[in-house]
N, C-alpha and C positions, 0 to 999 in steps of 0.2 A: 446410513448417512443420507441427508436430503440436500437438494440444490434448487436454485431458481435462476432466473436471468433478469438483468437490468440492462436495457439497450443492447441486447444480444451478447452481453458478457455473463458467462456462467459463474455464479457465486455459490460455493459449497458452504453448508452450515457447520463449519468447523469451530470447536472450542479451543481455548488455549492449550488444553491438554492434547487435543487431536493434532494441532499444529506441532507441538513438541514431539509427539510420537512420529509424525510424518517426516520431520526434519531428521530425526535420528535414523529412521529407516533409510532415508535417502542417502545419508553419509555412509551406510553400509553397502549401498548398491553401487553399480557401475554406471548409473544414469547421470546425465547432466540435466539439471532442472533449473527453471527460471521461476523466481518468486516475485510477485507484484503486490505492493501494498497500495490499496485503492480506497480513495475517498470520493465524495460527490464531484469534486473538481476533475478528477481523473475520469470518472464515468461520463461527465459531460463532454470532455475532450474526445473521448472514444466514440461518442455518438456521431460527431461530425467529422472525425479525422479517421479515415480508412486505415492508415498505416498504424496509428496508435491502437485502434480497436483490434486490429489483427495481432498486435503484440500481446494484448491482454488475453485475447482468445487462445493464443498459443502458450501462454504462461502455464506452468504446471501447478502452481498454487497461488490463489489470490487471498490476501489477508485484508478483511474489511477494516478500514481505518476511519472511524467516525459514525455518529449515530445516523447521519444522512443515508448511509448504505443500508442500515437496518430498516429505517423508515421506508425507503424505496422498495426494498424487497417485500416487506409486509404489505405496502399499499398496492403494489402491482399484482399481488396474489389474491386480494379481496375480489370476489366474483362481481361481475357486472352483467347487465343484460345485452342482448344482441342488437336491440334498436338503438340507433345512434343517438336519437333525441333523449331517450331515458338514460342511456349510458352516460351522457354528459352530465346530467344532474347527479346521478350516482357517483360519478368520479369526483365531482366537486365537493359533495357531502362527505365522501370518504376522506378527502384531504383534511377536512375540519376535525373529524374525530380521531383519525390516526395521528395527526399533528399534535392534537391535545394529549394524546396518550403518551407522547415522548415526555411530557412533563408530569402528568397525573397518574399514568398507569404504564410505566416503562416496560413491564412484563409483556404487554400486548404486542409491541413491536419487536420482541425478541424471537420471533418465528417468521419465516424459516431460518433466519440468521440469528443464532443465539446470543452472540456478543461481538464487540469490536475489540481490536488489539491496537491501541494507539501506537504511533510511529516509533517512539523511543522504547516503549515497552516491547514491541516486536523485535527491535534490534537487540535488546538485552536478552530476550528469549532465544534469539539465534546464537548469541554469544555463549549463553549458558549451555545450549546443546552441543556446540562445538567444543567447549571446555570438558563437558561430560564424556564426549566420544573421543577426545584426544585429537581432534582435527584442527589443523592450523587455519588461521583466517588471514586474508589480505584486505587492507583497506586502501581504496583508490579514490581520491577526489578531495574536494574542499581546499581551503587555503592551507599553506604550510603551518601557519600559526595555530589555526583551529585543529588541524590534524595532529600536531605535536601535543597540544594540551588535551585533546580528547583521548588520544592513545595512552597518555599518562594516567588519566582518570580510569580508563578501561582496565589497565594493568592492576590498579588498586582494587577494583570491584571484582575482577576475575583473575586472581593471582596465578592460577594454574593454566590459564589460557595461552595457547601458543599463537602469538602474533607473528606470522611468518614473514610479513613484509608490509610496507606502506609506500604510497606514491601520491604526492599532492596533485590536485587537479589543474594546476596552473602551469607548472614547469613543462609538462608534456605538450601543452598547446602552443607554447612559445618556442620550445627547443624540439625541432623535428628529428633530432637524433635519439630522442628518448622513445623507446618502443614499450608501451605498457604490457603488451601481450608477452613479450620476451621476458620482461622483469617479473611478471606474475608467474610465468612458466619456470623460472629459476628458483622459485620458492616451492615449499611443500604444501602450500595452502589448498584446502579443499572448499573453503567457503569464501566468497568474494563479495564485498560490499562496494558498490559504485556510487559515489556521491558527487555527481556532475550536474545535478539539477535535472528536472524532467521536462521534456522527454528525452533530452540528450542521453542520460544514463541508460534508459531502457533501450534505446536504439544501439548504444554501444555494446550492451550485453547481447543483444540479438545478433549483432554483426561478428561478435568475436568469441562467443562462448564455445563454439565448436573447435576453436584453435587453442583453447586453454586446456592443456593436457591433464592437469591435476584437479581442476575446479569441478566440483559436483553440484554446488548451490551458488547461484548468483542472484543478487537482489539490488535494486536501486534504492538508495537511502536519502536522496535529496539533502536537506539541510540538517540531518540528524547530528552530524559532528559538530556543527555550529552550536546546537542546542546543548550538547554535552559540555563543549568548551565554555559556554556562557549560560551557566545554570539559571540566571535571573530570567532568561528567555524561555525557560522550560514552563509548561503549563502546571498550575497548582494541581494538587492531588484531586481536589473536588471537581475540577474541570475534567480530568481524566475519568473520574467515576461516572460522570453523566454523559461521557462519550463525546465531548466537544473540544478534545485536544487539537483536532485538525483546524477548528475555527479559531482557536487561540493562536495557532501558528499563522494563520492568514492575517490576523490583526497585529500581532506582536513581532513575529520574526521577519527578517529580511527575505525577500522573495528569492527562491531558488528555482523558479519556473520560468519558462519562456512564454507564459500565457498572458503576461501583462503585469501592471502594477498592482499593489495590494488592494486598493478600493475596487478595482475591476475584478479581481479574483474572488474577493468576498461577495460581490454582486452576483458573480456567475455561480459561486459555490452554494448559495442559498436560494434567493428568489428565482433566479434563471433555472437552476437545477429543479426546483419544485415545479415550475411552470412546464418545463420540458418533460418531466415525468408524467405530469397529468395529461399533457397533450398526447403523449405516447400511449397512454392507457385509453383515452378517448378514441384514438384511431385504431388501436390494435386489440383492445380488450384486455382482460386479465391474463396473467402469466401463471402457468401451472408450477406446482411444487413437485419436483421429481424425486423419487426414491432411488438412491444409487446403492444397490446391494453388492 
């Protein structure tokens, strides 16, 4: 297995099959693990936000969500010279041909990260593993309506899945008598999906995972339930195939992030992200690909 770093965040080159095996093994262990789904917007936030960067650094598994992650991993590992003047020209030229490869030669950017797993696809992968392993899941967050509709849809898709419990993300914030940790602990769930919007959901997991006695895998899901409840908001399959499901979400879906309105998020996730990656490389040089034996 190989890995590299983007803004000091370690990204392992896992395939969908690797993630499937890793999740199944985790459910058989006694460890508590945090899973993070990361796109360019998350990486950009981690660059400037120490708390969020630390959360990603401490996560046990990072799932790349979007072609921007693949591009950044490839771009940052292309060698450049030590001379800062030459390095600047090299870095700019490398943006041109690595960016063009996304459209004309996708295989080129699939190293060291071989593929992305779009948000809903990763969610369904985790549900499938839980169903296969006979592990209960708990879904915490989103609105009551979206939660009810999405749970009904999940039951249709995964009839053998044990949904051990649910709690919408609004009642507990208005009713202080509701204790999510206690409710989750009263279930037999081993997998927890937290859908409170980012970074709130990640910080909630960080602050509470050690007190969740049965939970072995916890992951932030953002607006996943809303997209399942409203299929028209889901990205078309061709969008998923080219790795731009994350960008579709930014344009189409209602914001589940605390990082600003949709137009600002799109601006940050594309041109600002590219600019910051290039600036990082000009300052620090290329990033090594590490073999993890």
